[in-house]
C-alpha positions in Angstrom: 74.0 -28.5 -34.4 77.0 -30.8 -35.0 79.3 -30.1 -38.0 77.0 -27.7 -39.6 74.0 -30.2 -39.5 70.7 -30.1 -37.7 70.5 -31.8 -34.3 67.5 -34.3 -34.5 66.9 -34.0 -30.7 66.5 -30.2 -31.1 64.0 -30.7 -33.9 62.0 -33.2 -31.8 62.0 -30.8 -28.8 61.0 -27.9 -31.0 58.2 -29.9 -32.6 56.9 -31.1 -29.2 56.9 -27.7 -27.6 55.3 -26.1 -30.6 52.6 -28.8 -30.6 52.0 -28.2 -26.9 51.9 -24.4 -27.3 49.5 -24.7 -30.3 47.4 -27.2 -28.4 47.3 -25.0 -25.3 46.3 -21.9 -27.2 43.7 -23.7 -29.2 42.3 -25.5 -26.2 42.4 -22.4 -24.1 40.4 -20.3 -26.6 37.9 -23.1 -27.3 37.7 -24.1 -23.6 37.1 -20.6 -22.4 34.4 -20.1 -24.9 32.9 -23.5 -24.1 33.0 -22.9 -20.3 31.4 -19.5 -20.6 28.8 -20.5 -23.2 27.7 -23.6 -21.3 27.7 -22.0 -17.9 25.7 -18.9 -19.0 23.4 -21.2 -21.0 22.8 -23.3 -17.9 22.1 -20.2 -15.8 19.6 -18.9 -18.4 17.9 -22.3 -18.6 17.5 -22.4 -14.8 16.0 -18.9 -14.7 14.1 -19.0 -17.9 10.3 -19.5 -18.4 8.8 -22.9 -17.9 6.0 -24.6 -19.8 2.7 -23.1 -18.6 0.7 -25.5 -16.4 3.7 -27.4 -15.0 5.1 -27.0 -11.5 8.1 -24.8 -11.1 10.6 -26.3 -8.7 12.4 -23.0 -8.4 9.5 -21.4 -6.5 9.1 -22.5 -2.9 5.5 -22.0 -1.8 5.1 -19.6 1.2 3.4 -21.5 4.0 3.1 -18.7 6.5 -0.1 -17.4 8.1 -0.5 -14.5 5.6 -2.5 -15.6 2.5 -0.2 -13.8 0.0 3.1 -14.5 -1.8 6.1 -12.5 -0.6 7.3 -9.9 -3.1 9.9 -11.0 -5.7 12.5 -8.7 -4.3 11.9 -9.9 -0.7 12.3 -13.6 -1.3 12.4 -15.1 -4.8 15.0 -12.7 -6.1 17.6 -14.0 -3.7 16.6 -17.6 -4.3 17.1 -17.0 -8.0 20.5 -15.3 -7.5 21.8 -18.2 -5.4 20.4 -20.7 -7.9 22.2 -18.8 -10.7 25.5 -18.7 -8.9 25.3 -22.4 -7.9 24.3 -23.5 -11.4 27.2 -21.6 -13.0 29.8 -23.0 -10.5 28.4 -26.5 -10.9 28.6 -26.2 -14.7 32.2 -25.1 -14.7 33.2 -27.8 -12.3 31.4 -30.5 -14.3 33.0 -29.4 -17.6 36.4 -29.3 -16.1 36.4 -32.6 -14.2 34.1 -34.8 -16.1 34.2 -33.5 -19.7 37.7 -32.2 -20.2 39.9 -34.1 -17.8 38.1 -37.4 -17.6 36.4 -37.8 -20.9 38.7 -35.9 -23.3 42.2 -36.0 -21.7 42.1 -39.4 -19.9 39.5 -41.2 -22.1 40.7 -40.1 -25.5 44.1 -38.3 -25.8 46.1 -40.4 -23.4 44.8 -43.5 -25.0 45.6 -42.3 -28.5 42.0 -41.9 -29.5 41.0 -38.9 -31.6 37.9 -37.3 -33.1 34.4 -37.1 -31.7 34.0 -40.9 -32.2 37.1 -41.8 -30.1 38.6 -44.1 -32.7 42.2 -45.1 -32.0 44.8 -43.5 -34.2 46.1 -45.9 -36.9 49.9 -45.2 -36.5 52.4 -44.6 -33.8 53.1 -41.0 -34.8 49.4 -40.0 -34.5 49.1 -41.6 -31.1 52.3 -39.8 -30.0 50.9 -36.5 -31.1 47.6 -37.1 -29.2 49.6 -38.0 -26.1 51.6 -34.9 -26.5 48.5 -32.8 -26.8 46.9 -34.4 -23.7 48.9 -32.4 -21.1 48.4 -29.2 -23.1 44.7 -29.9 -23.2 44.5 -30.5 -19.5 46.5 -27.3 -18.8 44.3 -25.4 -21.2 41.2 -26.7 -19.6 42.4 -25.8 -16.1 43.3 -22.3 -17.3 40.0 -21.9 -19.1 38.1 -23.0 -16.0 40.0 -20.4 -13.9 39.5 -17.6 -16.4 35.8 -18.5 -16.8 35.4 -18.6 -13.1 37.0 -15.2 -12.7 34.7 -13.7 -15.4 31.6 -15.4 -13.9 32.6 -14.1 -10.5 32.9 -10.6 -11.9 29.5 -11.0 -13.4 28.1 -12.3 -10.1 29.5 -9.4 -8.2 28.0 -6.9 -10.6 24.7 -8.8 -10.5 24.8 -8.8 -6.6 25.4 -5.1 -6.7 22.3 -4.7 -8.9 20.3 -6.9 -6.5 21.3 -4.9 -3.5 20.3 -1.7 -5.3 16.9 -3.2 -6.2 16.5 -4.4 -2.7 17.5 -1.1 -1.2 15.1 0.8 -3.5 12.3 -1.6 -2.5 13.0 -1.3 1.2 13.1 2.5 0.7 9.7 2.3 -1.0 8.4 0.2 1.9 9.7 2.6 4.5 8.5 5.6 2.6 5.0 4.0 2.1 4.7 3.2 5.8 6.0 6.5 6.9 3.6 8.4 4.6 0.7 6.4 5.8 1.6 6.9 9.5 2.2 10.6 9.0 -1.1 10.9 7.1 -2.9 9.1 10.0 -1.1 11.2 12.6 -2.0 14.4 10.8 -5.7 13.4 10.6 -5.8 12.0 14.1 -6.8 8.5 13.0 -6.6 5.9 15.7 -8.3 2.6 15.0 -10.3 0.9 17.8 -12.9 -1.8 17.9 -16.5 -0.7 18.6 -17.7 -4.1 19.8 -18.5 -5.2 23.3 -15.8 -7.4 24.9 -13.1 -6.0 22.7 -12.8 -2.2 22.4 -9.1 -2.8 21.7 -6.9 -0.5 19.6 -5.0 -1.9 16.6 -2.5 -0.4 14.1 -3.9 -2.2 11.0 -7.3 -3.8 10.4 -7.7 -7.2 8.7 -8.6 -6.7 5.0 -10.7 -9.3 3.2 -9.9 -10.3 -0.3 -13.0 -9.8 -2.6 -12.0 -12.8 -4.7 -11.6 -15.6 -2.2 -12.5 -14.1 1.2 -9.0 -14.6 2.6 -8.1 -12.5 5.6 -4.9 -10.3 5.1 -3.4 -9.1 8.3 -0.4 -7.4 6.8 -1.9 -5.5 3.9 0.4 -2.5 3.9 3.9 -1.8 2.4 6.1 -4.7 3.6 7.7 -8.0 2.6 4.6 -9.0 0.6 4.8 -5.9 -1.6 5.4 -2.2 -1.5 2.4 -1.1 -3.6 0.3 -4.2 -3.9 0.0 -7.8 -2.5 -0.9 -10.8 -4.6 -3.4 -13.0 -2.8 -3.1 -16.8 -2.9 -6.1 -16.7 -5.4 -4.0 -14.6 -7.7 -5.8 -11.3 -7.1 -3.7 -8.1 -6.7 -4.7 -6.1 -3.7 -3.6 -2.5 -3.1 -1.3 -2.1 -0.1 -2.0 1.5 0.8 -5.2 3.5 1.5 -4.2 6.0 -1.2 -4.0 3.2 -3.7 -7.5 1.9 -3.0 -7.2 -0.3 0.0 -10.1 1.6 1.6 -12.5 -0.2 -0.7 -11.9 -3.6 0.9 -14.0 -5.1 3.6 -12.5 -4.8 7.1 -12.4 -6.9 10.2 -11.1 -6.4 13.7 -7.8 -8.3 14.2 -8.7 -9.2 17.7 -12.4 -10.3 17.7 -12.8 -10.8 13.9 -16.0 -8.8 13.6 -16.8 -6.6 10.6 -15.7 -3.0 10.8 -17.1 0.0 8.8 -15.2 0.9 5.7 -14.3 4.3 7.2 -12.1 2.8 9.8 -8.5 3.5 9.0 -9.3 6.5 6.7 -11.4 8.7 9.0 -10.7 10.0 12.5 -12.8 8.1 15.1 -14.5 10.1 17.9 -15.7 8.1 20.9 -18.6 9.7 22.8 -20.2 7.7 25.7 -23.5 8.8 27.1 -23.2 8.6 30.9 -26.3 8.6 33.1 -28.2 6.5 35.6 -30.9 4.0 34.9 -34.0 5.6 33.4 -32.2 9.0 33.0 -33.2 9.1 29.4 -30.0 8.2 27.6 -31.5 6.0 24.9 -34.2 8.5 24.1 -31.6 11.3 24.1 -29.5 9.3 21.6 -32.6 8.9 19.4 -33.2 12.7 19.6 -29.5 13.3 18.7 -29.9 11.1 15.6 -33.0 13.0 14.6 -31.3 16.3 15.1 -28.3 15.3 13.1 -30.6 14.1 10.3 -32.4 17.4 10.5 -29.2 19.4 10.1 -28.2 17.1 7.1 -31.5 17.9 5.4 -30.6 21.6 5.6 -27.2 20.9 4.1 -25.2 22.1 7.1 -23.5 18.7 7.4 -23.6 15.2 6.0 -24.7 12.2 8.1 -24.4 8.6 7.1 -24.7 5.3 8.9 -21.4 3.6 9.0 -22.9 0.1 8.3 -26.2 -1.6 7.6 -26.3 -2.8 11.2 -26.2 0.8 12.5 -29.0 1.8 10.1 -31.1 -1.2 11.3 -30.5 -0.3 14.9 -31.5 3.3 14.5 -34.6 2.4 12.5 -35.7 -0.1 15.1 -35.3 2.6 17.8 -37.2 5.1 15.7 -40.2 2.7 15.1 -40.3 1.9 18.8 -40.6 5.6 19.7 -43.2 6.2 17.1 -45.4 3.4 18.4 -45.0 3.8 22.2 -43.0 7.1 22.7 -40.9 5.2 25.2 -37.5 3.6 24.7 -36.9 0.2 26.1 -34.3 -0.1 28.9 -30.8 -0.7 27.6 -30.0 -4.4 28.0 -26.8 -6.4 28.0 -23.4 -5.8 29.6 -21.0 -3.7 27.5 -22.6 -1.6 24.7 -21.9 -1.8 21.0 -21.1 1.6 19.6 -23.7 3.2 17.2 -21.5 4.4 14.3 -22.2 7.5 12.2 -20.1 9.2 9.5 -20.5 13.0 10.0 -18.9 15.4 7.5 -18.6 19.0 6.7 -17.9 20.6 3.3 -17.6 19.0 -0.1 -14.8 17.9 -2.5 -11.2 18.1 -1.4 -12.1 20.4 1.5 -14.5 17.8 2.9 -13.8 16.7 6.5 -15.4 13.8 8.2 -15.5 12.0 11.6 -16.5 8.5 12.4 -18.6 8.9 15.5 -18.9 6.1 18.0 -21.9 6.7 20.3 -22.1 4.4 23.4 -25.3 3.9 25.3 -24.3 1.8 28.4 -26.7 0.5 31.0 -27.0 2.7 34.0 -26.1 -0.2 36.3 -22.8 -0.7 34.5 -21.5 2.7 35.8 -22.6 2.5 39.4 -19.4 1.2 41.0 -15.7 0.9 40.3 -15.7 -2.9 39.4 -18.4 -2.6 36.7 -17.1 0.7 35.4 -13.6 -0.7 35.0 -15.1 -3.2 32.5 -16.2 -0.4 30.2 -13.0 -0.3 28.3 -14.3 2.1 25.7 -14.0 4.9 28.3 -10.3 4.7 27.8 -10.7 6.0 24.2 -13.3 8.7 25.0 -12.8 12.0 23.2 -15.6 13.6 25.2 -18.4 12.7 27.6 -22.2 13.4 27.3 -23.4 13.5 30.9 -27.2 12.8 31.0 -28.5 14.7 34.0 -31.9 13.7 35.3 -32.4 16.4 38.0 -35.7 14.8 39.1 -33.6 12.1 40.6 -31.6 14.5 42.9 -32.8 14.2 46.5 -32.7 17.9 47.0 -34.8 18.6 44.0 -37.3 15.9 45.0 -37.7 17.5 48.4 -38.4 20.8 46.9 -41.4 19.5 45.0 -44.8 20.0 46.5 -48.4 19.3 45.5 -49.0 17.6 42.2 -45.4 18.2 41.1 -44.3 15.1 43.1 -46.7 13.0 41.1 -45.5 14.5 37.8 -41.9 13.7 38.8 -42.9 10.0 39.6 -44.7 9.7 36.3 -41.5 10.9 34.5 -39.7 7.8 35.8 -36.8 9.5 37.5 -33.3 7.8 37.4 -32.1 5.6 40.2 -29.3 8.0 41.0 -29.0 11.8 40.9 -26.6 13.6 38.6 -23.9 14.1 41.3 -24.0 10.5 42.4 -23.9 9.3 38.8 -20.9 11.3 38.0 -19.1 10.4 41.3 -19.6 6.7 40.5 -17.6 6.6 37.3 -15.3 9.7 37.3 -12.4 8.0 39.2 -12.4 5.0 36.8 -12.7 7.3 33.8 -9.4 8.9 34.9 -7.8 5.6 35.6 -8.8 4.1 32.2 -8.0 7.0 29.9 -5.8 9.3 32.0 -7.1 12.2 29.8 -10.0 13.5 31.8 -8.4 16.9 32.2 -8.2 17.4 28.4 -11.7 16.2 27.6 -14.9 18.2 27.1 -18.1 17.3 28.8 -21.6 18.1 27.4 -24.1 18.2 30.3 -27.6 17.5 29.0 -30.5 18.0 31.4 -33.3 15.7 30.2 -37.0 15.6 30.6 -37.3 19.3 30.0 -41.0 19.0 29.0 -41.7 17.8 32.6 -39.5 20.5 34.2 -41.5 23.2 32.3 -44.7 21.9 33.9 -43.4 22.0 37.5 -44.6 25.0 39.6 -42.2 24.2 42.4 -39.0 24.8 40.4 -37.9 27.7 38.2 -38.1 27.1 34.4 -34.8 25.9 32.8 -34.4 29.1 30.8 -31.3 31.1 30.3 -27.9 29.6 31.1 -28.5 26.0 32.2 -25.5 26.0 34.6 -27.0 29.0 36.4 -30.3 27.2 36.6 -28.6 24.1 38.0 -27.1 26.2 40.8 -30.5 27.8 41.4 -32.2 24.4 42.1 -29.4 23.3 44.4 -27.0 21.4 42.0 -24.2 23.9 42.0 -21.9 21.2 43.4 -22.2 19.3 40.0 -21.3 22.5 38.1 -18.3 23.1 40.3 -17.0 19.5 40.1 -17.3 19.4 36.3 -15.6 22.8 36.0 -12.7 21.4 38.0 -12.3 18.0 36.3 -12.8 18.8 32.6 -11.1 21.2 30.2 -14.4 22.4 28.7 -18.0 22.3 29.7 -21.3 23.2 28.1 -24.9 22.7 29.3 -28.2 22.0 27.6 -31.7 21.3 28.6 -33.5 19.0 26.1 -36.9 17.3 25.8 -36.1 14.1 23.9 -39.9 13.4 23.9 -40.5 16.5 21.9 -37.7 15.7 19.5 -38.7 12.1 18.7 -41.8 10.3 17.5 -44.8 11.6 15.6 -45.1 15.4 15.7 -41.5 16.0 16.7 -40.4 19.6 16.9 -37.5 20.4 14.4 -36.1 23.1 16.7 -35.9 20.6 19.6 -34.3 18.0 17.4 -31.6 20.4 16.4 -31.1 21.4 20.1 -30.6 17.7 21.0 -27.8 17.5 18.3 -25.9 20.5 19.6 -24.0 18.6 22.3 -22.6 16.1 19.8 -21.7 18.9 17.3 -20.0 20.9 20.0 -17.9 17.8 21.1 -17.1 17.1 17.4 -15.9 20.7 17.0 -13.4 20.1 19.7 -11.8 17.4 17.5 -11.4 19.9 14.6 -14.7 19.4 12.7 -15.7 23.0 12.9 -19.1 24.3 12.1 -18.4 28.0 11.6 -16.9 28.2 15.1 -20.1 27.3 16.9 -22.4 24.3 16.6 -24.9 24.9 13.8 -27.7 27.1 15.0 -26.4 27.5 18.5 -27.3 31.1 18.5 -30.5 31.0 16.4 -32.4 27.9 17.6 -35.8 28.8 19.0 -36.7 27.7 22.4 -39.1 24.8 23.0 -42.6 26.2 22.8 -43.7 27.5 26.1 -46.1 25.4 28.0 -48.4 27.3 30.4 -47.9 26.5 34.0 -50.7 24.2 35.1 -52.7 24.7 38.2 -52.2 22.3 41.0 -53.4 18.9 39.8 -55.4 16.3 41.7 -54.3 12.7 42.0 -56.8 11.7 39.2 -55.0 13.8 36.5 -53.9 11.9 33.4 -50.2 11.0 33.3 -47.9 13.0 31.0 -46.8 10.5 28.2 -44.6 13.1 26.5 -41.9 12.9 29.1 -38.8 10.6 29.0 
């Protein structure tokens, strides 16, 4: 002030600074709202729903080997989060540089153009005011962008924390699901192995087939494709755990691609190979075992089911063959396919089951180390059924006299005696599995109907192991007692247990070795195999007088 008056320069400066301050405040408020509104709107638009039937560029198709889409939390969630952050940052940058600084400040205010139409101000004062507002607007836009960026960054941090929490919960669910399934399998002793020749390989998870499109899912368990369910490429939801219903899907071996029974992966598998020389009676004994298991199931002592249609067809073919000729054809082929049966005990929640793999290999495949080593199923054996044809033992054959020698020949003795048969494969069994000392062996003396008719040998009555020692096979008993953790002995006539007029008592006796070996895996039948103490003996056949060479052959033998 000069002489009590008002300094014009002071008024101009006050007016200019007031105009700038008002412009800054107005632009700051409007700009902050504009930045946040447009940035969040762009984010919502990028993550919002799209028109049905149109391609969604946000979703990158999964092109891996598994025919399923990764779970949202495993892949798309992070893509959406990055997309949202990038969209928000790009929107703020675009508003600041192109809209505020370039279009509004440089294109309008500095050129004295106002309003949304950008019409040039009509007088010098108006253009001056616009040029004074321009720096304030630029400063307000910059401050608004910084404040909006800070707020969006805080939102992004909170959002990232939520995503990490969701991802952690999902991973915990995956780990919990896998651990629960593994513990469940461990508690039930479930180990999955292929039953087909040329494979026999173990696997942790079978291939599950989608019932909608037939796609093969190799990773259908809690993982990156879902903790509880997987979505197939055809859009069908598949359960990811056995408890959720995965057991209802068709299965295949992940190594050879062949179909597996539905019980694989939910039921403990018990591998039982039948070991014996050529013509020792393995195939007929297996048929007698099937008949015996079926007989016990009719009584209600246990349940027996074929694991697949192919197993039922194979068993029916063998049964028809025995009914027509009373002889089983010689086992053909190299490595055997396991005959699979589901054997259970009890009902409801207390029901316990085993998936039984019965192997009937050729006698020639176990005669030396090279061929025995190819029988990879021996590595998974849970027990051994040793089929002993004592008529093939040289010492027994030398003890026969008169017509007994002819009866033994007509019974088609095996090419190797029991001791030689066992010695041929025992070393490789230990090498393949390394568990021989923990296994049980069920020794089944076959062709008992012929043995009962021989006058040169004592009858196989009483303890079979004592009878074996009596006829000169004590070495076999001692070797088995040394090599295996448990031994039991039976004498069976498979001919009397199969075909027309089969004896029920002998059928059940033939099933006892299988039931005893199953009991060693935890499938108990009252502590003893059913009927072990109450089975009647095979009806006694009177000792025949010495026969002449013209006597009719005995067709009831193995």
